[in-house]
C-alpha positions as CSV (number, residue, x, y, z in Angstrom):
1,M,-8.1,-30.6,94.3
2,V,-11.5,-29.0,93.8
3,S,-12.1,-27.2,90.6
4,E,-14.6,-24.4,89.5
5,D,-16.4,-27.1,87.5
6,D,-16.6,-29.4,90.6
7,V,-18.3,-26.5,92.5
8,R,-20.6,-25.7,89.7
9,E,-21.7,-29.4,89.3
10,Q,-22.3,-29.6,93.1
11,L,-24.4,-26.5,93.1
12,K,-26.8,-28.1,90.7
13,E,-28.0,-30.0,93.9
14,V,-29.4,-26.6,95.2
15,I,-32.9,-26.4,94.0
16,D,-35.0,-23.2,94.1
17,P,-38.0,-24.4,96.0
18,E,-40.3,-22.0,94.3
19,L,-39.3,-22.8,90.6
20,E,-38.1,-26.3,91.3
21,V,-35.0,-25.8,89.1
22,N,-31.4,-25.9,90.3
23,I,-29.7,-22.5,90.8
24,V,-27.0,-23.2,88.1
25,D,-29.5,-23.8,85.3
26,L,-31.5,-20.7,86.6
27,G,-28.4,-18.6,85.9
28,L,-28.2,-17.4,89.5
29,I,-24.4,-18.3,89.8
30,Y,-22.4,-15.4,88.4
31,E,-18.8,-16.4,89.5
32,I,-17.0,-19.2,91.3
33,E,-13.4,-18.9,92.5
34,V,-11.4,-21.6,94.1
35,D,-8.2,-20.8,95.9
36,D,-6.2,-23.3,98.1
37,G,-9.3,-25.0,99.3
38,D,-11.4,-21.8,99.7
39,V,-14.4,-21.2,97.6
40,F,-16.0,-17.9,96.7
41,V,-19.4,-17.9,95.1
42,L,-21.0,-14.7,93.7
43,M,-24.7,-15.2,93.0
44,T,-28.0,-13.4,92.7
45,L,-31.6,-14.1,93.3
46,T,-34.5,-13.9,90.8
47,T,-35.7,-10.8,92.6
48,P,-34.1,-8.5,95.3
49,G,-37.1,-9.1,97.6
50,C,-36.9,-12.9,97.3
51,P,-38.2,-14.4,100.5
52,L,-35.5,-17.1,100.4
53,H,-32.7,-14.5,100.6
54,G,-31.2,-15.9,103.8
55,V,-31.9,-19.5,102.9
56,F,-29.9,-19.7,99.7
57,D,-26.7,-18.6,101.4
58,E,-26.8,-21.6,103.8
59,M,-27.9,-24.0,101.1
60,V,-25.0,-23.0,98.9
61,K,-22.5,-23.3,101.7
62,R,-23.8,-26.7,102.8
63,E,-23.6,-28.1,99.3
64,V,-20.1,-26.8,98.5
65,R,-18.8,-28.1,101.8
66,K,-19.7,-31.6,100.6
67,L,-16.6,-31.2,98.4
68,D,-14.3,-31.1,101.5
69,V,-13.2,-27.5,101.0
70,E,-11.7,-25.3,103.8
71,D,-14.0,-22.3,103.6
72,V,-17.0,-21.2,101.6
73,E,-18.0,-17.6,101.1
74,V,-21.2,-16.6,99.4
75,E,-21.9,-13.0,98.2
76,L,-25.3,-11.9,96.9
77,T,-25.4,-9.2,94.3
78,F,-28.1,-7.7,92.2
79,E,-25.8,-6.1,89.6
80,P,-26.5,-7.1,87.0
81,R,-30.0,-7.9,87.8
82,W,-31.2,-11.5,87.0
83,T,-33.4,-11.9,83.9
84,P,-34.8,-15.1,82.4
85,D,-32.4,-15.0,79.6
86,K,-29.7,-16.0,82.0
87,M,-31.2,-19.5,82.4
88,S,-30.0,-22.5,80.6
89,E,-32.0,-23.6,77.5
90,D,-33.3,-26.6,79.5
91,A,-34.5,-24.4,82.3
92,Q,-36.1,-22.0,79.8
93,A,-38.0,-24.9,78.2
94,D,-39.1,-26.3,81.6
95,L,-40.3,-22.9,82.8
96,G,-41.5,-21.4,79.6
97,N,-45.1,-22.5,80.2
98,I,-45.4,-21.3,83.7
99,P,-47.9,-18.4,84.0
100,G,-46.1,-15.2,85.0
101,M,-42.7,-16.5,84.2
102,N,-42.2,-13.8,81.6
103,S,-43.0,-11.1,84.1
104,F,-39.7,-11.3,86.0
C-alpha cells in the first residue's frame, strides 16, 4: 500500500528545470492524500505566470504512477502564494547565491 511518504519521496524525482531543484525541496507540494490507490496532490508553482504550468501537472502524474496507483489528480493553487521560505534548508542553501533568487 502506498503512503503519503512514498508519494513525497517519489516526487523528489520531479526537478524544476529552471532552478534544478526537486519540487518537494522547493516547497511546491502543499498536500498529498492517498485513498484506496488514488492519489491527490495539491501543489503550487513559484509564480502564477510560470511557463511550465502545464508541464508540472504531467511530470507529477507520470512520477506518482510509478508507484502503481490507480489514479492521480493534481490541483494547482496559488493560495497561499509560494515564497522562498517554503523551501527546505538544503534548497535554500543551494539557491541562496543565485542572483535574483530573493526577488520571488
